C-alpha positions in Angstrom: 9.3 -48.1 -103.9 6.1 -45.9 -101.7 3.0 -47.2 -102.3 -0.4 -45.3 -100.8 -2.1 -46.6 -97.9 -5.0 -47.8 -98.0 -7.7 -44.7 -96.5 -8.3 -47.2 -93.4 -4.6 -47.9 -92.7 -3.8 -44.6 -93.4 -6.9 -43.1 -90.6 -5.6 -45.8 -88.0 -1.9 -45.1 -88.4 -2.8 -41.2 -87.7 -4.9 -42.8 -84.8 -2.0 -44.9 -83.4 0.7 -42.1 -84.1 -2.0 -39.3 -81.8 -3.0 -42.3 -78.9 1.4 -41.9 -78.5 1.8 -38.2 -78.7 -1.0 -37.9 -75.9 0.9 -40.8 -73.6 3.6 -38.7 -73.8 2.4 -36.1 -72.5 0.7 -37.7 -70.2 3.9 -39.6 -68.9 6.2 -36.2 -69.2 2.7 -34.4 -66.8 3.2 -37.4 -64.7 7.5 -36.6 -64.5 6.9 -33.4 -63.7 4.7 -33.6 -61.0 6.6 -36.1 -59.3 9.5 -34.0 -59.4 7.4 -31.4 -58.3 6.8 -32.8 -55.4 10.3 -34.2 -54.5 12.0 -32.6 -51.6 15.0 -30.5 -51.6 18.3 -31.8 -51.8 20.0 -31.3 -48.4 22.8 -29.7 -47.5 25.9 -31.6 -46.9 29.6 -31.1 -45.1 33.0 -32.0 -47.6 34.3 -34.7 -46.2 
């Protein structure tokens, strides 16, 4: 059975979800920046 959330709880849940989304976007941006800074792979001779 689904019950409606009180307005305060619903707003708090939406705020928490938005914060997670922002953290994910910041995390992805940090990963992309780090990946762009990495040195290119060196070519090696096959053994």
